[in-house]
C-alpha positions in Angstrom: -11.1 51.6 -65.4 -10.9 54.0 -68.4 -7.9 56.1 -69.2 -10.2 59.1 -70.0 -13.5 60.1 -68.4 -15.4 62.7 -70.6 -17.5 65.3 -68.8 -19.9 67.3 -71.0 -23.4 68.6 -71.5 -25.8 66.3 -73.4 -26.6 69.1 -75.8 -23.0 69.1 -76.9 -22.9 65.4 -77.9 -22.3 66.1 -81.5 -19.0 67.8 -80.5 -18.0 65.1 -78.2 -18.4 62.1 -80.6 -15.5 63.0 -82.9 -13.3 63.9 -79.8 -14.0 60.4 -78.3 -13.3 58.7 -81.6 -10.0 60.5 -82.1 -8.8 59.8 -78.5 -9.7 56.1 -78.8 -7.8 56.0 -82.1 -4.8 57.0 -80.0 -5.2 53.8 -78.1 -6.7 55.1 -74.8 -9.9 53.8 -73.4 -12.7 56.4 -72.9 -15.7 56.4 -70.7 -18.7 58.8 -71.3 -22.3 58.5 -70.4 -23.5 56.4 -73.4 -21.4 53.7 -71.8 -23.8 53.5 -68.8 -25.4 50.0 -68.6 -29.1 49.6 -68.7 -30.6 49.3 -65.3 -27.6 50.8 -63.5 -28.1 53.8 -61.2 -26.9 56.8 -63.2 -25.1 58.8 -60.5 -23.4 55.8 -58.8 -21.8 54.6 -62.0 -20.7 58.1 -63.0 -19.1 58.5 -59.6 -17.4 55.2 -59.8 -16.0 55.9 -63.3 -15.0 59.4 -62.4 -12.9 58.2 -59.4 -11.3 55.3 -61.4 -10.2 57.4 -64.5 -6.6 58.4 -65.1 -7.7 61.7 -66.7 -10.9 63.7 -66.8 -11.6 65.6 -70.1 -14.0 68.4 -69.5 -15.7 69.9 -72.5 -16.5 73.5 -71.7 -19.2 75.2 -73.9 -21.6 78.1 -73.1 -24.1 75.3 -72.2 -21.8 73.0 -70.1 -20.5 75.9 -67.9 -24.1 76.2 -66.6 -24.3 72.5 -65.7 -23.8 71.8 -62.0 -22.9 68.2 -62.9 -20.1 69.3 -65.2 -18.8 71.9 -62.8 -18.8 69.3 -60.0 -17.0 66.7 -62.0 -14.4 69.4 -63.1 -13.9 70.4 -59.5 -13.4 66.9 -58.4 -10.9 66.2 -61.1 -9.0 69.4 -60.4 -8.7 68.5 -56.7 -7.2 65.1 -57.7 -4.8 66.6 -60.3 -6.3 64.9 -63.4 -8.4 67.7 -65.0 -7.8 68.3 -68.7 -10.2 71.0 -70.0 -11.0 72.0 -73.5 -13.2 74.9 -74.7 -15.5 75.8 -77.5 -17.0 79.2 -78.4 -14.8 81.0 -76.0 -16.9 79.8 -73.1 -16.4 81.7 -69.9 -14.9 79.2 -67.5 -16.1 78.7 -63.9 -14.0 80.8 -61.6 -12.6 78.0 -59.6 -10.9 76.3 -62.6 -9.7 79.4 -64.5 -6.2 79.0 -63.3 -5.8 75.7 -65.1 -4.6 75.8 -68.7 -7.4 75.2 -71.2 -7.1 74.1 -74.9 -9.4 75.9 -77.4 -10.7 73.5 -80.0 -12.9 75.8 -82.2 -10.4 75.4 -85.0 -9.5 71.7 -84.7 -12.0 70.9 -87.5 -12.4 67.3 -86.2 -8.9 66.7 -87.6 -6.8 64.6 -85.2 -3.7 66.0 -87.0 -4.6 69.6 -86.1 -2.3 71.6 -83.8 -4.9 72.1 -81.1 -5.8 68.5 -80.9 -2.1 67.4 -80.9 -1.6 69.7 -78.0 -4.6 68.1 -76.2 -3.1 64.6 -76.9 0.2 65.6 -75.4 -1.5 67.0 -72.3 -3.7 63.9 -71.9 -0.7 61.6 -72.3 1.2 63.5 -69.6 -1.7 63.3 -67.1 -2.4 59.6 -67.9 1.3 58.6 -67.5 1.7 60.6 -64.3 -1.5 59.1 -62.8 -0.2 55.6 -63.8 3.1 56.5 -62.1 1.3 57.5 -59.0 -0.5 54.2 -58.9 2.9 52.4 -59.3 4.3 54.5 -56.4 1.4 53.5 -54.2 2.0 49.9 -54.9 5.7 50.1 -54.3 5.5 52.1 -51.1 2.5 50.4 -49.5 0.5 53.7 -49.4 -3.2 53.4 -49.6 -4.4 52.4 -53.1 -7.5 53.5 -55.0 -10.7 51.7 -54.3 -10.5 49.9 -57.6 -7.0 48.6 -56.9 -7.2 47.6 -53.2 -4.7 44.8 -52.4 -6.6 41.7 -51.5 -4.0 40.6 -49.1 -4.9 43.5 -46.8 -8.1 44.3 -44.9 -9.9 46.9 -46.9 -11.8 49.7 -45.0 -13.6 53.0 -45.8 -13.8 55.7 -43.1 -16.9 57.7 -43.9 -17.0 61.4 -42.9 -18.0 61.7 -39.2 -21.2 63.6 -38.7 -21.1 67.0 -37.0 -23.4 66.8 -34.0 -22.4 70.1 -32.4 -25.6 71.9 -33.6 -23.3 74.5 -35.2 -22.5 74.3 -38.9 -19.3 76.3 -38.3 -18.0 73.3 -36.3 -18.0 71.2 -39.5 -14.2 71.8 -39.8 -13.6 69.9 -36.6 -15.5 66.7 -37.5 -14.0 66.7 -41.0 -10.5 67.1 -39.4 -11.1 64.2 -37.0 -12.2 62.1 -39.9 -9.1 62.9 -42.0 -6.8 62.3 -39.1 -8.3 58.8 -38.6 -7.9 58.1 -42.3 -4.3 59.2 -42.1 -3.7 57.1 -39.0 -5.2 53.9 -40.4 -3.3 54.4 -43.6 -0.1 54.0 -41.6 -1.1 50.4 -40.7 0.5 48.0 -43.3 -2.2 45.4 -42.8 -4.9 47.8 -43.9 -5.9 49.2 -47.3 -7.8 52.4 -46.7 -10.1 54.2 -49.2 -8.8 57.6 -50.0 -10.1 60.8 -48.5 -11.5 62.0 -51.8 -13.5 58.9 -52.4 -14.8 58.7 -48.8 -15.9 62.3 -48.7 -18.1 61.8 -51.8 -20.6 60.3 -49.3 -20.5 63.2 -46.9 -24.0 64.0 -45.7 -25.6 61.1 -47.7 -27.7 58.2 -46.3 -25.5 55.1 -46.9 -26.6 51.5 -47.5 -23.5 49.9 -45.9 -23.5 46.5 -47.8 -24.2 48.3 -51.1 -21.4 50.8 -50.4 -19.0 48.1 -49.4 -19.6 46.3 -52.7 -19.1 49.5 -54.7 -15.8 50.3 -53.0 -14.7 46.7 -52.7 -14.1 47.0 -49.0 -14.8 44.6 -46.1 -15.6 47.2 -43.4 -17.1 50.6 -43.1 -16.2 53.0 -40.2 -18.8 55.7 -39.4 -19.3 58.0 -36.5 -20.1 61.4 -35.1 -18.4 64.3 -33.3 -19.9 66.7 -30.8 -17.6 69.5 -29.7 -18.9 71.9 -27.0 -16.8 74.2 -24.8 -13.8 72.2 -23.5 -15.4 68.8 -24.1 -15.6 66.5 -27.1 -17.7 63.4 -27.6 -16.9 61.0 -30.4 -18.9 57.9 -31.3 -17.6 55.4 -33.8 -19.0 52.1 -35.2 -17.1 49.6 -37.3 -19.5 47.7 -39.5 -19.0 44.5 -41.5 -19.7 45.3 -45.1 -21.2 42.0 -46.0 -23.5 41.3 -43.0 -24.1 44.9 -41.9 -23.3 43.7 -38.3 -21.4 45.9 -35.9 -17.9 44.6 -35.3 -17.1 47.2 -32.8 -18.7 50.4 -31.4 -17.7 52.8 -28.7 -18.5 56.3 -27.4 -15.8 58.5 -26.0 -16.5 61.6 -23.8 -13.3 63.4 -23.0 -11.7 66.7 -22.3 -10.7 68.5 -25.5 -7.1 68.5 -24.4 -7.2 64.7 -24.7 -8.1 64.8 -28.4 -4.7 63.6 -29.7 -4.6 60.6 -27.3 -8.2 59.9 -28.2 -7.6 59.8 -31.9 -4.8 57.3 -31.4 -7.0 55.3 -29.1 -9.7 55.0 -31.7 -7.3 53.9 -34.5 -5.7 51.3 -32.3 -9.1 50.0 -31.2 -10.1 49.6 -34.8 -7.0 47.6 -35.6 -7.6 45.4 -32.5 -11.3 44.9 -33.5 -10.1 43.7 -36.9 -7.7 41.2 -35.2 -4.7 42.8 -36.9 -1.2 43.3 -35.6 0.0 46.8 -35.1 3.8 47.0 -35.5 5.8 49.0 -33.0 6.8 51.6 -35.6 3.2 51.9 -36.7 2.0 52.5 -33.2 4.6 55.3 -32.8 3.5 56.8 -36.2 -0.1 56.9 -35.1 0.7 58.5 -31.8 3.0 61.1 -33.4 1.2 64.4 -34.0 2.4 67.6 -35.7 1.7 69.5 -32.5 0.8 68.8 -28.9 -1.1 72.1 -28.5 -4.9 71.8 -28.9 -5.4 75.5 -29.7 -2.8 75.4 -32.5 -4.4 72.2 -33.9 -7.9 73.8 -33.8 -6.6 76.9 -35.7 -4.9 74.6 -38.3 -8.1 72.6 -38.9 -10.1 75.9 -39.4 -7.4 77.1 -41.9 -7.4 73.8 -43.8 -11.2 73.7 -44.0 -11.1 77.2 -45.6 -8.6 75.8 -48.1 -10.4 72.6 -49.2 -13.9 74.1 -49.3 -13.0 77.2 -51.3 -11.2 78.1 -54.5 -8.0 80.0 -55.4 -9.9 82.9 -57.0 -11.1 83.9 -53.5 -8.3 86.0 -52.0 -10.1 86.3 -48.7 -9.8 82.5 -48.3 -6.0 82.8 -48.7 -5.9 85.7 -46.2 -7.8 83.6 -43.7 -5.5 80.7 -44.1 -2.4 82.9 -43.5 -4.0 84.6 -40.5 -5.0 81.3 -38.8 -1.7 79.5 -39.6 0.3 82.5 -38.3 -1.5 82.3 -35.0 -1.0 78.5 -34.9 2.7 78.9 -35.5 3.0 81.6 -32.9 1.5 79.2 -30.4 3.7 76.3 -31.6 6.6 77.4 -33.8 7.4 73.7 -34.5 4.0 73.0 -36.2 5.2 72.0 -39.6 1.7 71.4 -41.2 0.7 75.0 -40.2 3.9 76.4 -41.8 3.1 74.4 -45.0 -0.5 75.6 -45.2 0.7 79.2 -44.5 3.0 78.8 -47.5 0.1 77.8 -49.7 -1.9 80.9 -48.7 1.1 83.2 -49.4 1.7 81.5 -52.8 -1.9 82.0 -53.8 -1.9 85.7 -53.0 1.4 86.2 -54.8 1.0 84.2 -57.9 -2.8 83.9 -58.4 -3.8 87.4 -57.2 -0.6 89.3 -58.1 -0.1 90.7 -54.6 3.2 91.9 -53.5 4.8 90.2 -50.5 6.0 86.8 -49.5 5.8 84.0 -52.1 5.5 81.2 -49.6 9.0 79.8 -50.0 10.2 80.8 -46.5 7.4 79.0 -44.6 7.6 76.0 -47.0 11.3 75.7 -46.2 10.6 76.2 -42.5 8.1 73.3 -42.7 10.6 71.0 -44.4 13.3 71.9 -41.8 10.9 70.7 -39.1 9.7 67.6 -41.1 11.5 66.6 -44.2 8.9 64.0 -44.9 5.9 66.4 -45.1 4.4 65.8 -48.5 2.4 69.0 -48.5 5.5 71.1 -47.9 7.3 69.5 -50.8 4.2 70.1 -53.0 3.8 73.8 -52.3 7.6 74.3 -52.7 7.2 72.6 -56.1 4.6 75.1 -57.2 6.6 78.1 -56.0 9.7 76.9 -57.8 7.7 76.4 -60.9 6.4 79.9 -60.7 9.9 81.1 -60.6 10.8 79.1 -63.7 12.9 76.5 -61.8 11.0 73.6 -63.4 13.6 70.9 -62.9 13.7 71.5 -59.2 9.9 71.8 -59.1 9.6 68.4 -60.8 11.9 66.8 -58.2 9.8 68.2 -55.4 6.5 67.0 -56.7 8.0 63.6 -57.3 9.0 63.5 -53.6 5.6 64.7 -52.5 3.9 61.9 -54.6 6.2 59.3 -53.2 5.5 60.4 -49.6 1.7 60.8 -49.8 0.0 60.3 -53.2 -3.4 60.6 -51.6 -2.8 64.1 -50.1 -5.3 66.7 -51.1 -2.6 69.4 -51.3 -0.3 67.2 -53.3 -3.1 66.3 -55.7 -3.9 70.0 -56.4 -0.3 70.9 -57.2 0.1 67.7 -59.3 -2.9 68.8 -61.4 -1.6 72.3 -62.0 1.9 71.0 -62.8 0.5 68.4 -65.2 -1.5 71.2 -67.0 1.5 73.5 -67.4 4.3 71.2 -68.4 
């Protein structure tokens, strides 16, 4: 695992060589594509190194901003909170990463002592150290580790994104939501080491060779399945596959009323634990069965709002408006739905501080979420960003530390962590 992954356009290699040399002189390990081994599959090794890195240095130039590979790597790093961008020739940045501070290096003159490069080193150091701290927190709390650091004493498993079989692309939010909930449920089982959501969703929509994937992710089992939602019914199929033999360990099809979705999710998670011959502790069983709401309509609205959040970007004000509208409806149905309050806070925060809109800054719904669930990592994360926008940086740092301790794999926590690292 390298400290720094460098994302760039091949035509900019002459610019990247001195950057890599200066960063390595600082004592950090660097991975960039000349390090690819002969005979290895290009995209697979890049994905593996990207996911394992502590920081991702993206070199923006007029050429690289047009590269879908560089943009994709930058987006992945931003979502995980480890993006460190630099720019040459006043390149116009992709719209979805413009909110992240960028260091201009036109005047660095390939001099490691120059002010711009020293700024870059401080920023890289902060991100690397925070990422290392996150890994330490994961180890100390028993939260799910990265694929490269899975604890061998636990059974390692990857939950692949469940396929949407509803015949309607707009139902994708539901199958993704079911997948994420199962990942979350299994992560509560101390005997399991579960690959993170970000790593698992890299394989969404791809044909997967199970034994090969198991070797890449260093897991013993792969869970895959599908979801069909129509009217008031839901059908979920799930298969647990042995990563070494490609044999089915367990498989089941569930055809239920949509109102039974919460019990069904818990049933699936418990069946997987049983199939792996693991012991589910009483408190873990309670945690799996505990949901943020008992109302299916509120849950459905929340899943739609969250899909809007994770598939869009902050430069799109309509996305934030959609999130707020859906979460407001969800909280009207169930005023105690803490996750919906936290997501509403994110939407309000984006409109206020990214788009300069007048109105609520998101602090009220964030506080409401925390009053309902003091251990909700996403609520602590959005509160951290709001406090930071108001200049209350010490309080913000405390909130993001709590969020990282509670759920270091959370998508929302990772986004805020990245922005905080870039601005402190």
